[in-house]
C-alpha positions, 0 to 999 in steps of 0.5 A, spaced: 923 948 783 926 955 780 933 954 779 932 947 776 927 951 770 933 955 770 939 949 770 934 946 764 932 953 760 936 951 754 934 943 754 927 943 750 925 937 746 923 941 739 918 940 734 923 935 731 919 928 734 912 932 734 907 927 731 905 933 725 913 931 723 910 923 723 911 920 715 904 917 716 900 923 719 903 927 713 896 930 708 894 933 702 890 939 706 890 943 711 884 946 714 883 951 720 883 950 728 881 955 732 879 956 740 874 961 742 879 961 748 885 963 745 889 965 739 896 963 735 900 962 739 896 966 744 896 964 751 892 959 755 888 961 761 890 958 767 883 954 767 886 950 762 893 948 766 894 942 771 892 943 777 898 942 780 900 949 778 893 951 780 889 950 774 882 946 772 885 941 767 879 943 762 881 943 755 880 948 751 874 950 746 876 947 740 873 948 732 875 946 725 873 949 718 870 945 713 873 938 713 876 934 707 871 930 703 871 922 705 873 925 713 872 918 717 875 920 723 879 926 727 885 924 731 888 930 735 894 930 739 896 935 743 904 936 745 909 940 748 914 941 744 918 944 750 919 940 755 926 938 757 926 931 755 929 928 748 921 928 745 915 932 746 911 931 751 903 928 749 898 931 754 892 929 749 891 923 744 883 923 743 879 920 737 873 924 735 866 923 731 867 929 724 860 930 725 861 933 732 864 940 729 867 943 735 869 941 742 866 945 747 871 947 753 872 940 757 870 935 752 876 932 752 875 929 760 878 922 761 872 920 766 866 924 762 868 926 755 863 929 751 859 926 746 863 923 739 869 924 744 874 917 745 880 919 750 885 915 749 893 913 753 898 919 753 904 920 756 901 922 763 894 918 763 888 918 759 884 924 756 886 932 756 892 934 761 894 942 761 899 945 762 904 944 769 911 945 766 917 946 770 917 954 774 922 959 772 923 954 765 921 960 760 915 959 755 912 953 753 908 951 746 902 946 747 901 944 740 893 942 738 894 937 732 888 935 728 888 930 723 882 928 717 882 920 717 880 916 711 878 910 716 876 910 723 881 908 727 880 899 730 884 894 734 890 891 729 889 884 730 895 881 735 896 887 737 895 892 742 888 895 743 888 903 741 885 904 748 892 901 751 898 902 746 902 908 749 901 914 745 909 915 741 907 907 739 899 908 737 901 915 733 907 911 728 903 905 728 896 909 724 895 906 717 889 910 715 890 915 710 890 923 712 886 927 708 888 934 711 890 936 717 891 943 722 894 945 728 893 951 734 899 952 739 897 956 745 903 958 751 904 957 758 909 959 763 910 959 769 
């Protein structure tokens, strides 16, 4: 597996197709997203990594500063921008009640999400899926992006329900105005 990682070392998705750069997810204001467990560009603990690399697939603690007035719902997207594919791998998509104030460790679990958390479909499945990059591929950046939406996300009549939509189609189809956004990047390497 290390050989494969070395062979693909220069192939990375990059930030071009990151949800942060989608025109419909642009917002006028920024707020701050932080974690007690890692800092900006800091290493993610193995606890937050995929089980196949010895982790527990536990989402990290996340907290944010005061949200923009009028925030009806939060959208959280976690993407690996260094995966050797054409687009970043979506590790988590979730809708969050802004009244929660923060997410404790493990709150993004598919089977037992935290209060006010609605895990949606990601590239791998529902809920949070931790880092598990190819061994020897180098450091991978996992971008946690939080969007403050002016209206709650609901099913669109005649369209795929939000809970069943593929992540890229879902992210490209958001129409609720974004009032603000924040991001925090963690790094993991095998």
